[in-house]
C-alpha positions in Angstrom: 89.2 177.3 115.5 86.7 178.3 118.4 89.8 180.3 120.3 90.0 182.4 117.2 86.1 182.9 116.9 86.6 184.2 120.7 89.5 186.4 120.2 87.7 188.4 117.1 84.6 188.9 119.0 87.3 190.3 121.5 88.7 192.7 119.0 85.2 193.3 117.8 83.8 194.9 122.1 87.3 196.7 121.8 87.0 198.4 119.0 83.3 199.3 120.2 83.3 201.0 123.5 79.8 201.0 123.5 79.1 197.4 122.9 81.7 196.7 125.8 79.9 199.2 128.0 76.6 197.4 127.4 78.4 193.4 127.7 80.3 194.7 131.1 77.1 196.6 132.6 74.2 193.4 131.7 77.1 191.1 133.1 77.0 193.2 136.3 73.4 193.1 136.4 73.3 189.3 136.6 75.7 189.7 139.1 73.5 191.8 141.3 70.8 189.0 140.8 72.9 186.0 141.0 74.4 187.2 144.9 71.7 186.4 147.3 70.5 189.1 149.1 71.2 188.3 152.6 74.6 188.8 154.8 77.5 190.0 152.9 75.6 189.5 149.5 73.1 192.5 150.4 76.4 194.9 150.0 77.2 193.6 146.7 74.0 194.0 145.9 74.2 197.8 147.0 77.7 198.5 145.6 77.0 196.3 142.2 73.4 198.7 141.3 75.0 201.6 142.2 77.8 201.2 139.9 76.0 200.2 137.2 73.7 203.4 137.6 76.7 205.7 137.6 78.0 204.3 135.0 76.0 205.7 132.6 77.3 209.2 134.1 80.6 208.5 132.8 79.7 207.0 130.2 77.7 210.3 128.9 80.8 212.3 130.1 83.2 210.2 127.9 81.3 210.1 124.7 81.2 214.1 125.4 84.9 214.3 125.9 85.3 212.5 123.3 82.7 213.0 120.5 82.6 217.0 121.2 79.2 216.6 119.9 78.0 220.5 118.7 75.6 221.3 120.7 76.5 219.5 124.2 74.2 220.4 126.5 71.6 218.3 125.6 74.0 215.1 126.4 75.3 217.2 129.5 72.0 217.8 130.8 71.3 214.0 130.2 74.3 213.4 132.4 73.1 215.5 135.2 69.5 213.9 135.2 71.4 210.7 135.6 74.1 211.3 138.2 70.8 212.6 140.1 69.5 209.6 139.6 72.5 207.7 140.5 72.7 209.8 144.0 68.7 208.4 144.0 69.5 204.9 143.4 72.6 204.7 146.1 70.1 206.7 148.8 67.6 204.2 148.1 69.6 201.1 148.2 71.9 201.8 150.5 68.7 202.4 153.2 67.2 199.0 152.0 70.1 197.2 152.1 72.2 198.4 155.1 69.4 200.1 157.0 67.0 197.3 156.3 64.6 200.9 155.5 61.9 200.4 153.3 59.9 203.8 154.7 57.8 205.9 151.9 58.2 208.2 150.8 62.6 208.7 151.8 65.7 211.2 150.2 65.5 209.0 147.5 62.2 210.0 146.2 63.2 213.2 146.4 66.5 212.7 143.9 64.2 209.9 141.7 61.7 213.0 141.3 64.3 215.7 140.7 66.1 214.0 137.8 62.8 214.1 136.0 62.7 217.8 134.9 65.8 217.7 133.8 65.4 214.9 131.6 62.4 216.7 129.6 64.7 220.0 129.4 67.2 218.1 127.9 64.6 216.1 125.4 62.7 219.4 124.9 66.3 221.1 123.6 67.1 218.1 121.7 63.5 218.4 119.9 64.4 221.8 118.5 67.4 220.9 117.6 66.2 218.1 115.6 63.0 218.7 113.9 61.6 221.7 111.8 59.1 224.0 113.6 56.9 222.7 110.6 56.5 219.3 111.8 53.1 219.4 112.7 52.6 215.8 111.8 54.8 214.5 114.3 53.4 216.8 117.1 50.2 215.4 116.4 50.6 211.9 116.6 52.9 212.3 119.8 50.1 214.0 121.2 47.5 211.2 120.4 50.1 209.0 121.7 50.4 211.0 125.4 46.8 211.3 125.3 45.5 208.1 125.5 48.5 207.1 128.0 47.7 210.0 130.5 44.0 208.7 130.2 45.3 205.5 131.3 47.6 206.7 134.1 44.9 208.5 135.7 42.7 205.5 135.5 45.0 203.1 137.1 46.9 205.0 138.8 46.3 208.8 139.5 43.0 208.2 140.2 43.0 205.2 142.4 46.3 206.9 144.6 43.8 210.2 144.7 41.2 207.8 146.3 43.6 206.7 148.8 43.1 207.8 152.2 46.8 207.9 153.1 48.9 210.6 154.3 49.3 214.0 152.1 52.8 213.6 151.6 52.2 209.7 150.7 49.8 210.5 148.1 51.4 213.6 146.5 54.7 211.6 146.3 52.5 209.1 144.8 50.8 211.2 142.4 53.8 213.3 141.6 55.5 209.5 139.6 52.5 209.0 136.9 52.8 212.8 136.1 56.5 212.9 135.8 56.2 210.0 133.8 54.0 211.5 131.4 56.1 214.9 131.1 58.7 212.7 129.7 57.2 210.4 127.7 55.3 213.1 125.9 58.8 214.5 124.7 60.3 211.5 124.1 57.0 210.5 122.0 57.8 213.7 120.2 61.2 213.0 119.8 60.9 209.9 118.7 58.2 210.4 116.3 59.3 214.1 114.9 61.3 214.2 111.6 65.5 212.9 111.2 67.1 210.4 111.1 67.6 207.8 113.7 71.0 206.6 114.2 72.1 204.0 116.4 72.1 206.6 119.4 68.7 207.5 119.1 67.3 204.2 119.4 69.4 203.6 122.4 68.3 207.2 124.2 65.1 206.3 123.2 65.2 203.1 124.7 66.5 204.9 127.8 63.3 206.8 128.6 60.8 204.5 127.4 62.6 202.1 130.2 62.1 203.9 132.8 58.6 204.9 131.9 58.3 201.3 131.7 59.7 200.4 134.8 57.8 203.8 136.7 54.6 202.5 135.6 54.8 199.0 137.2 56.4 200.1 140.2 53.3 202.4 140.4 51.0 199.7 140.2 52.9 197.7 142.6 53.1 200.3 145.2 49.4 200.7 144.8 48.5 196.4 145.1 51.0 196.6 147.5 53.6 193.6 146.0 56.4 196.0 145.3 59.6 194.9 147.4 63.5 196.2 146.2 65.3 194.0 144.2 62.2 192.0 141.6 62.4 192.5 138.0 61.8 196.7 137.7 65.5 196.7 138.9 66.6 195.1 135.4 64.7 197.5 133.6 65.8 200.5 135.4 69.0 199.5 134.8 68.9 198.4 131.2 67.5 201.9 131.0 70.5 203.2 131.9 72.7 201.5 130.2 70.9 202.5 126.6 72.2 205.7 128.2 75.7 205.3 128.2 75.9 203.2 125.1 73.9 206.0 123.1 77.0 208.3 124.4 79.9 206.4 123.6 78.4 205.1 120.1 79.9 206.6 117.2 76.4 208.3 116.1 75.7 210.4 119.1 76.9 213.4 117.0 74.1 212.9 114.8 71.7 213.7 117.4 71.1 217.2 117.4 71.2 217.7 113.7 68.9 219.0 112.1 66.4 216.9 109.5 66.0 218.7 106.6 62.8 216.2 106.3 59.1 218.2 106.4 57.6 216.0 108.0 57.7 212.0 108.6 55.9 209.1 106.6 53.1 207.9 107.7 54.6 203.9 107.5 51.9 201.0 108.1 53.3 200.6 112.0 52.2 204.6 112.3 48.9 203.7 111.1 48.2 200.8 113.3 49.5 202.3 116.5 48.2 205.4 116.1 44.5 203.3 115.2 44.8 201.5 118.0 45.9 204.4 120.3 42.4 205.8 119.4 40.3 202.9 120.0 41.9 202.7 123.7 39.7 205.2 125.4 35.9 203.7 123.6 37.1 200.0 123.9 38.0 200.7 128.3 34.6 202.5 128.3 33.4 199.5 126.9 34.9 197.1 128.9 33.8 199.3 132.3 30.2 199.0 131.1 30.4 195.6 130.7 31.4 195.1 133.7 29.1 197.1 135.8 32.0 199.4 137.5 31.5 202.7 135.2 34.0 205.5 136.9 35.8 208.2 135.4 33.6 208.8 132.6 34.1 212.6 132.4 38.1 211.7 131.8 37.4 209.2 129.5 34.7 211.1 127.8 37.2 214.1 127.7 39.8 212.0 126.0 37.9 210.8 123.4 37.1 214.0 122.3 40.7 215.2 122.5 41.6 212.5 120.4 38.8 212.9 118.2 40.1 216.3 117.9 43.7 215.4 116.8 42.3 212.3 114.5 40.3 214.7 112.3 43.9 217.4 112.6 45.8 214.9 111.6 43.5 213.9 108.3 43.3 217.5 107.6 47.0 217.6 107.4 47.2 214.4 105.4 44.8 215.9 102.9 46.6 219.0 102.9 50.1 217.0 102.3 48.2 215.3 99.2 47.9 218.1 97.8 50.8 219.9 98.2 52.4 216.5 95.9 49.7 217.5 93.8 50.8 220.5 92.8 54.6 220.2 93.8 57.7 218.7 91.5 59.8 216.5 93.6 62.7 217.6 91.8 62.5 221.8 91.4 60.4 222.4 94.8 58.5 224.1 91.9 54.6 223.9 91.6 53.5 221.5 88.7 51.7 222.1 85.4 48.7 221.0 86.7 48.7 223.8 89.2 49.9 226.7 87.0 46.9 225.9 84.8 44.5 225.5 87.2 46.0 229.4 88.5 46.2 230.2 84.9 42.3 229.5 84.4 41.4 231.5 87.6 43.8 234.6 86.5 42.4 234.5 82.8 38.6 235.0 84.6 39.8 237.2 87.2 41.5 239.7 84.5 38.2 239.2 82.5 35.6 240.3 85.5 38.5 243.6 86.2 39.0 244.2 82.7 42.6 243.7 83.7 45.6 241.8 82.2 47.5 238.3 82.9 50.5 237.0 81.3 52.2 233.6 80.9 55.9 232.6 80.1 57.3 229.4 78.9 61.3 229.0 79.4 63.2 226.1 78.0 66.7 225.1 78.3 68.6 225.2 75.3 70.3 222.1 74.4 69.5 221.1 77.7 70.0 216.9 76.5 73.6 217.6 75.8 74.2 218.0 79.6 72.3 214.8 80.3 74.7 213.1 77.6 77.9 214.2 78.7 77.4 214.6 82.0 74.3 211.9 83.5 71.2 212.5 84.5 72.2 213.1 88.2 74.0 216.5 86.8 71.3 217.3 84.7 68.8 217.2 87.9 70.9 219.4 89.7 71.0 221.8 87.0 67.5 221.6 86.8 67.3 222.4 90.4 69.7 225.0 90.1 67.6 226.9 86.9 64.2 226.6 88.9 66.4 228.8 92.0 67.4 231.3 89.4 64.1 232.0 88.3 62.0 232.2 91.5 64.8 234.9 92.5 63.6 236.5 89.1 59.8 236.6 90.0 57.8 238.5 92.4 55.6 238.1 95.2 52.3 236.6 93.6 53.6 235.0 90.7 53.2 231.8 89.8 56.4 229.1 88.6 56.2 225.8 87.9 58.0 222.9 86.2 56.0 222.6 82.9 57.6 219.2 81.7 61.1 218.0 81.5 62.9 221.2 81.1 60.3 223.4 80.2 59.5 225.6 83.0 56.1 228.5 83.2 55.4 231.4 84.9 52.3 232.8 85.4 52.0 236.4 86.1 48.8 238.2 87.2 47.8 241.9 86.9 50.7 242.6 84.3 51.2 245.6 82.0 51.3 244.4 78.1 54.6 246.9 78.3 56.7 245.1 80.7 56.2 241.6 79.0 59.4 242.0 77.1 61.3 243.1 80.5 59.8 240.3 82.5 61.1 237.7 79.7 64.4 239.0 79.5 65.1 239.3 83.0 64.2 235.6 83.5 66.8 234.9 80.4 69.3 237.3 81.8 69.3 235.2 85.6 69.5 231.6 84.4 72.4 232.3 82.1 74.7 235.4 84.4 76.5 232.4 85.0 77.7 228.8 84.9 76.1 226.0 86.5 77.7 223.5 88.9 76.9 220.2 87.5 79.9 218.7 90.0 81.9 219.9 92.5 85.0 220.3 90.0 82.3 220.8 86.7 80.7 224.0 85.5 78.8 223.9 82.7 77.0 227.2 80.6 73.2 227.0 80.1 71.0 229.8 78.6 67.8 229.9 77.8 64.2 230.3 75.6 61.6 232.2 76.3 57.9 232.6 75.1 55.2 235.0 76.3 51.6 235.5 75.7 49.6 237.9 77.4 45.2 238.0 77.9 43.8 239.6 76.2 46.0 240.4 73.4 47.1 237.2 72.3 44.2 235.2 73.6 40.7 235.1 75.3 41.5 231.1 76.6 44.1 229.6 78.6 44.6 227.3 76.1 45.0 230.1 73.6 47.4 231.6 75.9 49.2 228.7 76.2 49.2 227.7 72.7 50.4 231.7 71.4 53.6 231.6 74.5 54.9 228.0 72.9 54.9 229.3 69.2 56.7 232.5 70.9 58.7 229.9 72.4 59.5 227.6 69.3 60.3 231.2 67.2 62.5 232.2 70.3 64.7 228.8 69.4 63.9 228.8 65.3 65.8 232.1 65.6 69.1 230.8 67.6 67.9 230.3 70.8 68.7 232.1 74.0 66.1 234.9 72.8 62.7 236.3 74.1 59.9 236.1 71.7 56.9 237.7 72.8 53.4 236.5 71.2 52.1 238.2 67.7 48.7 239.5 68.6 47.7 238.0 65.3 48.7 235.1 62.8 50.5 236.9 60.6 54.4 236.3 62.4 56.6 234.6 59.8 58.4 231.5 60.8 62.1 232.5 60.8 63.7 231.5 57.1 66.7 229.1 57.3 70.1 230.7 56.0 70.1 231.2 52.0 66.6 233.0 51.8 67.6 236.5 50.9 64.5 239.2 51.2 63.4 238.9 47.8 62.0 235.4 48.7 60.7 236.5 52.3 58.5 239.0 49.7 57.5 236.7 47.5 56.5 233.6 50.8 54.6 236.3 51.6 52.6 237.0 48.9 52.0 232.9 49.2 50.7 233.2 52.4 48.6 235.8 51.5 47.1 233.8 49.0 46.2 230.8 51.0 44.9 232.9 53.2 42.5 233.9 50.6 42.0 230.2 49.5 41.4 229.7 52.8 38.6 232.1 53.5 36.3 230.9 50.5 36.0 227.2 52.2 35.1 228.5 55.7 35.0 231.1 57.9 37.7 229.3 60.5 41.6 229.7 60.1 43.4 226.9 58.4 46.9 226.9 57.0 47.4 229.4 59.9 46.6 226.5 62.1 48.7 224.0 60.2 51.2 225.4 60.3 50.9 226.4 64.1 50.9 223.0 64.6 53.1 221.9 62.1 55.9 223.7 64.2 54.7 222.1 67.4 54.5 218.9 66.6 57.8 218.9 64.4 59.6 220.4 67.4 58.0 218.0 70.3 58.9 215.3 67.6 62.8 216.6 68.3 63.6 217.9 64.5 66.7 220.2 64.0 65.3 223.9 63.6 65.3 223.5 59.6 62.9 220.6 59.8 60.7 222.6 61.7 61.0 225.5 59.9 60.2 223.4 57.1 57.5 221.6 58.1 55.8 224.9 59.4 56.2 227.0 56.1 54.9 223.9 54.0 51.8 223.5 56.5 51.3 227.3 55.9 51.1 226.9 52.2 50.1 223.7 52.0 46.7 224.1 49.9 48.4 226.8 47.4 47.9 224.8 44.7 43.8 225.0 45.3 44.5 228.4 43.7 43.9 226.9 40.1 41.0 224.5 40.9 38.1 226.0 40.1 35.8 227.7 42.8 32.6 226.0 41.4 34.5 222.0 42.8 36.1 223.9 46.0 32.6 225.1 46.9 30.7 222.1 45.8 27.9 221.0 48.5 27.4 217.9 45.9 29.5 214.6 45.4 31.9 215.1 43.3 32.5 213.8 39.6 35.7 211.9 38.8 36.9 214.7 36.6 36.5 216.9 39.7 38.6 214.7 41.7 41.2 214.4 39.1 41.5 218.5 39.0 41.2 218.6 43.0 43.6 216.0 43.1 46.1 218.1 40.9 46.2 220.3 43.9 49.6 219.0 45.3 51.4 219.3 42.2 50.6 222.5 41.2 51.4 223.8 44.6 54.8 222.2 44.0 55.3 223.5 41.0 54.3 227.3 42.4 56.3 226.9 45.7 59.6 225.6 43.7 60.1 228.4 41.5 61.2 230.8 45.0 64.9 229.3 45.3 65.5 228.1 48.5 62.2 226.2 48.6 62.7 222.9 47.1 62.4 220.9 50.4 59.1 223.1 51.1 57.7 222.5 47.6 58.6 218.8 48.0 56.7 218.2 51.3 53.6 220.0 49.8 53.7 217.9 47.1 53.4 215.1 49.6 50.9 215.8 51.9 48.6 214.0 50.8 50.2 210.8 50.4 48.9 207.9 52.7 50.9 205.8 55.1 50.0 202.9 53.6 50.6 203.8 50.4 47.2 204.6 48.5 47.8 208.3 48.6 48.4 210.9 45.6 50.0 212.0 43.5 53.3 209.2 43.4 51.8 206.6 45.6 54.8 207.0 48.4 54.3 204.7 51.6 55.6 204.8 55.2 59.4 206.6 55.6 59.5 207.3 51.9 57.0 210.3 52.3 59.1 213.3 54.4 58.6 213.2 58.1 57.3 217.2 56.8 54.6 215.7 55.0 53.7 213.8 57.8 53.1 215.9 60.4 51.5 218.7 57.8 48.9 215.9 56.9 47.6 215.2 60.2 47.1 218.6 60.6 45.4 218.9 57.6 43.2 216.4 58.5 42.3 217.7 62.3 41.8 221.2 60.7 39.8 220.5 57.8 37.7 218.0 60.1 36.5 221.0 63.0 36.1 223.5 60.6 32.4 223.9 58.7 32.7 223.7 55.2 30.3 223.4 52.1 30.5 220.3 52.0 30.6 218.9 55.2 29.6 220.0 59.0 32.5 220.2 61.8 32.8 217.4 63.9 33.1 217.8 67.1 36.6 216.8 69.0 35.6 213.7 69.6 34.1 212.5 66.7 37.7 213.3 64.9 39.8 211.9 67.3 38.1 209.0 66.3 38.6 209.9 62.5 42.4 210.1 63.4 42.5 207.4 65.4 40.7 205.3 62.4 43.3 206.7 60.0 46.5 205.6 61.8 48.5 203.3 60.2 46.6 204.1 57.0 46.1 207.3 56.1 48.9 208.7 58.7 51.5 208.1 60.8 51.0 206.2 63.5 53.6 208.4 65.7 52.2 211.2 64.9 48.6 210.6 65.2 49.8 209.5 68.7 51.7 212.7 69.4 49.0 214.8 68.1 46.0 213.4 70.0 48.4 213.6 73.4 49.0 217.2 72.7 45.0 218.6 72.3 44.4 216.6 75.3 47.0 218.8 77.4 45.8 221.6 75.8 48.6 223.1 73.3 46.2 222.6 70.0 43.5 225.0 71.3 40.6 225.7 68.8 40.7 227.4 65.3 40.2 230.6 65.2 36.8 232.4 63.8 38.6 234.7 60.1 36.7 237.1 58.2 38.4 236.6 54.6 38.1 239.0 52.0 38.7 236.9 48.7 40.8 238.8 46.0 42.3 236.4 43.7 39.1 234.1 44.2 36.9 235.8 41.6 33.2 235.9 43.5 31.2 234.6 40.3 29.6 231.6 40.1 31.9 229.6 37.6 35.5 228.6 37.2 37.8 231.4 37.7 40.2 232.1 34.6 42.9 229.8 35.5 45.7 231.1 32.9 45.2 234.7 33.7 45.2 233.5 37.6 48.4 231.5 36.7 50.0 234.3 34.9 49.1 236.8 38.2 50.7 234.4 41.0 54.1 233.7 38.8 54.5 237.1 37.9 54.8 237.8 41.7 56.9 235.5 43.0 58.6 235.4 39.6 60.0 238.7 39.4 
């Protein structure tokens, strides 16, 4: 059993050359330390050390030839630097073990120092290949650690060596090592802390130069203290670094070393935060320790390091704040702005247009039948489709326009400094760009998608951002109701009729228009604010957001527009009474749903609309009128109209009641949730109100023609005859 496991492990090693290389290399390193440094052992140690060092050169060349990375130059530079380093090792250990020479500096030092610029050049090339130029956080983090390393190097290596009384050549050589190491460390940290994948070969390469830096630093300290001798533990660190380079070149992932990162910046994880925090404290900690010990020195260097670290920390914090802002206003899937951002910009652009007497337009774009893509192909395919639609919409915009993902499959475009006559052309360009060709959701699967577009322009279609959004939203739903893949520009007033369904002819449209006028006159005798316009508008909005089909949405909108039409038969003194109504007056008032039902039912094709008008005062708990219906026995359109009607009534001054503010009206809807109103409809309405899509009631000027101005009730027989004559002819 043991023999079998051994054979399996051997086969695994053979199948992984980089592991075999490391195993052989570390075995040779162990042999180097086991062989005595006397007699023949000196030659064996020399040969063993030099072979391990030179083996990294062969491993790099082998990896380049076998894996053929693109580009090859960075790895070839690392191989060249290792060749120079191996030559330095051969020179040093031959002089030490063969010729018993420990002279410093020696020819080996010139070779050792010569390999550093080659390493830095290779690292710089690799950094340029892997890391996007926008990777400022990685650069700042590397700078923080490099400044700290440079300060410590000055305090414990460079400064003491510079102050030593020694020959110039020795001093220059001793100073050159830490300076070269700092340059190599700075480049290495920039690579390690930069964006991009970190495969095994990357980690091995990082281990190479970190090991060299650590050993060189300890070597400098030992030289300064006079305790260095060849063959101590530093040789194991140097050889380990050499083996890490060779293994990096042999590892299969070495082809990924030069692959550019698509990430904009690395994440600021806990380990990085701890490392940066500790690094920033080192400079003041050193100063504090020196003060406690009464041995202050190199204070200008430490103070300079503190200042630089402070500046780098502020820059990093500024970057983090900017990054959080970018994340808050950027949609992760499409890369577009978020709804929050476009609404903020819309407010700014409307204010600017108001000051300059200019215009600003908003377009809302909705993908038609998008749910079918998710249902048929899955959400990943839907995400790919949305990303492509976003790219196509972006291609249709101008510099300075603000494009955002407004919600699920909705997009919004803000266009400053626009002319009203160009709205249609701009909207058509958006629609055409999306629908010009099918969209690939898989390699071999495409779907044809279209969009509907609604548009509104300040000041033609509204004076506030909320008005513009509401108008564009209504225009969008009108476009969808008209058959989708359409463009609709918002109306400058509220007279645009909702599109009628199939089977409703021109004659019926004329009669519906007449009833709309009657509804407006009824509203005019009750308040100076719009009522039925708003109820119909909100009913369409809610019905669409509830996922209803086009017919249901149209019926909800028209029923909302005509829900009070039966009040034409209610005496005016009851409608305008500020006093408490008598029981008989309440009985007459509560007949208006039935009166409206009978009035609208006369028009062919509007039976369902008439039924919604009949039910719009039914309560969800069954205590409404006229039929005491409850729950889902009430048509969903009527439940929608009921909530919209209540909100419009509460938000306008009436003869019998002053307008409630928004918070009071919200509380009243919540109180009626589950008793008077459908809870789901209330929740949706309040959500839409909070998001700004409901908007305020507009002030209108009514000219009552059908309701006489005299005090006392109108002649109902005359009124009835007039209305029925118009809708029955």
